[in-house]
N, C-alpha and C positions, 0 to 999 in steps of 0.2 A: 294280331294273333300271336301268342307265345306258347310253345310247348317246352317245358323246362323239366329235365330229369337229372338226378344225381346218380353217380356210380352206374352209368348206362353201358350195357353190352352192345357194341356196334354191330354184332352179327345180326341184330334185328333189322338193320337197314343196309348192310353192305352186300355187295355182289358175292364176295368170297365166302361169307357166312362163317367166318372163324371167330373164336372168342377174343375180344379186345375191348377192355373196359376203360372208358374215359371218366374223369371226375365229374364233368358236366356235359350234357348234350342239350342243345337248344335248337328248336325249329321256330322260325319267326318270319313275320312279314314286316316287322318294325325296323325301319331305317334308324330311328333314334336309338333303339337298343343296340344295334350293330355299331353305331358311332361310339357309344359308351364302352362297349366291349373292346373295340380297337384301342381306345385310349388307355384301357386298363392293361392290355397285353395278355399273353398266355393263351392265345386262341389259334384255331385252325378252321378255315372255311372248307366245306365239302359240297359236292353236288350230289349226284345219285350214285357215286362211287363205282361207276362202270370202268374206271381206269385207276382205282385206288386200292392198295393193299395196306391194311393196318397190321403191323408186325410188332405188336406189344401186347403184353398181358394186362397191364394197367398203366395208365399215363395220367398225370395230373395236368389236364389240359381242358380247355373249353372247346368243344366241337360244335360249330355253328352251321346250320343249313338254312339258307334263305329260300323261302318257298312262295314268295309273291309271284303271281302269274299275270299281273295286269298288262294289258296291251291296248294301244290306241293306234288306229290307222287314219292318217290324214291323206290329203290329195297326193302329196309327194314324199311323205315320211311315214315310217313306222317307229313307234316308241314302245319298247318291250322291257319288262322286268327280267333280271338275270335268272330268276327262279323258274322261268318258263321252260318246260321240256321241249326239245326240238321237234318231237313228234307232233305235239299240239300246235306249236308255232307253224310248222309246215302245213298242217291241215287248214288252219285259219287263213294262211296266205294263199293256199291253193283255191279255197272257196271264194277268195276275193280277187283272184286273177293276178296275184303277185308272185313273181319268180325270185329265186335265190335260195330257197330252202327245201325245194321238192326232192332233192337228192340227199341233202344234209339231214332231213327229217328221219332217215333210217339209222342215224347215229343215236344210241341209247343214252343221251346226255342232256344236261340242262344248258341253257344259253350261256350262263356265266362261265362255266368250265370250258365250254366249246370255244368261247372267245379267248379265254386265257391260253388255251392250247392251240389257237388258230386252226380249228378243226377243218378238215376238208374231206370230200369224197368225190371220186371221179373228177369232173371238171368244175365242181363248186367248192368255194372256200367261204367260211363264215365272215371273213373280212372283205369280201368282194364289194358289197354294197354298204359297208359300214361308213358312217359319217362321224359320230361322236360316241364317246363313252362317258357315262356319269359315274363317278367313283367317290369313295371316301378314302383319303390318304391315311397313312399310319399315324399322323398327328390328330386325326379325327376331323379334318377339313373336307368339305364338299368341293369337288372339282369337276369341270367339264373338259374333257380331253378330245382334241381333234384327231382324226385318223392320221393326219400328217405328223402328229407327235408320237405315234406308235411305230416302233420297229417291228415289222412283220417277218417272222422266221418260220421255218418248217416246224409245226407242232408247238409253237411258242410265240407269245408276243412280249414286247418289252416297252413299257412307257418310259421314254427316254428322259423325261424331266422329273421322274419320281423314283424314290427308293422302293424296294419290294416291301410288301405288307399292306398294299392298298386292296380295296374291295370294290368290284364292279357291281353296281346295283341296277343300272339301266343301260340300254344301248339304243342308239338311233340309227336307222338304216334309211337309205333312199329307196323309193318304190320303183321297181322295174316290172313292167307289165308283160304278161303272156296269156294266151288263150287257155281255157280250162283243159282242152284236149292236149295241148303241149305240156302243161304241167302234169297231167295224169300220165302221159307217155314217159316223162322224165322220172316220175316217182316209181312207176313200174319197172323202168330200166334199172334203177338203183336197187330195188327189191330183188329183182331177178339176178342181178350181178352178185349180190351177197349170197343168195341161195346157191348159185353155181360155183362161186369162187372161194367162199369162206366156209370153214367147217361148222356144222351145226352142233357145237358142244358148249358146255358151260365154261366160259372163259372171260377174260378181260380184253378180248380182241387182240390186236397186234401187240406183241410184247415189246418189240424194239422199234425205234425210229429207223426208217429206211435212209440210206445214203442218197445223195443227189443223183447218182448214176447207176445205182444197183439196188435191188430188193434184198432185204436182210435174209429172207427165207432161202434165197439162192446161196448166200454165204454159209448159212447153217447146213444146208444140204451138202455143200462141197467140203466143209472143214470139220464139222462136228460129228464125231464117230460114236457118240452115245445117244441114247434116246430117253433115258429117265434118270431120276434121282430120288431114292426113298419113296417111290410110289407116284411122284409127279412125272408126267410123260410129255415129251415134245410131240405135238400132233403131226402125224406122218403125211397128211393130205395138205397141210399148210404149216410149214415148220417155223412160222413166226407166232404160232398160237400154242398155248399150254393150257391143258384142261385143269380147271379148278376142282379140288377135292376137299370137301368140308370135313372129311374124316381123318385128314392128315395134318401134320404140323405145318403151318404156313411158312415157317422159316426154311423148310426144305424146298419150297417153291422158290424162295429167294436164292438159296444156294444153287439151285439148278440154273437160274437166270445168271448168276455170277460166274458159274462154270462156263456157260456159253460165251459170255463176254470175254473171259480169260482166253479161251481157245481162239476166238476171232481176233483178239488183240495180238496174240502170238503169231497168227498167220498173216494178217493184213496190216498190223501196226496201227490200228485205229480202235479207240474205245467206242463201242456202240451204245448209245444212250437208250434208255427204256422209254417207251410211251407210258408205261405204268408208273404212277407215283407211289413210292414205297415210304410209309410213315413208320418210323421206329419209336 
């Protein structure tokens, strides 16, 4: 399956809903097509954009979204396409008595992006039960990568033997069993935690990556003495969230993010990375 469009406005599929036109937009289930695109260059892979800001008016680039959701469950293994939404993956696993995704399924992302960002929530991490990644490297070669070849960091993975530019198209996980009642309990725990602790606003979730020993919202609360920039506001109930506004210039959101980073650097001497990916 291939959906191919020229001069495509990404506000149709982006969380932020701002105008950003790319030269080509492609949704596909074809691995062969993706291999050819990688070899040609000039591409960017996206997921469901729940952690992405497009900060350009027009860009001569191919934006590709892999939408294959094939999944196979074996006795001890799960094989899943990277286009699978975590919500669907979690429900399938829950119905089959498989643990590891019942809390992660509350993350509004696709499997591929969640692996690339080493997503976690509460005590579950996407890489906990990971065994292998099936990838296409930037030369267009198919590769099988063992978990031992992956450097796992907070909100990021690094395949140690490859340069950046690879594409993850499948992941293989080991099966870990739990009862349906345990899985349901964990799922409800995650849902209730989000309702209680995260603001119910239109946002990209946490703006900044936490430090190993402190939450960034605590640093913002302590050191940042402003609350908004040209209409974009820091959420006062959770200061690592910024509400999206489709009626405002998205660059002003970026300027607010940069102002916060500057203030925190001047006070603690550390550059705080964003969880949000900003595409210029």
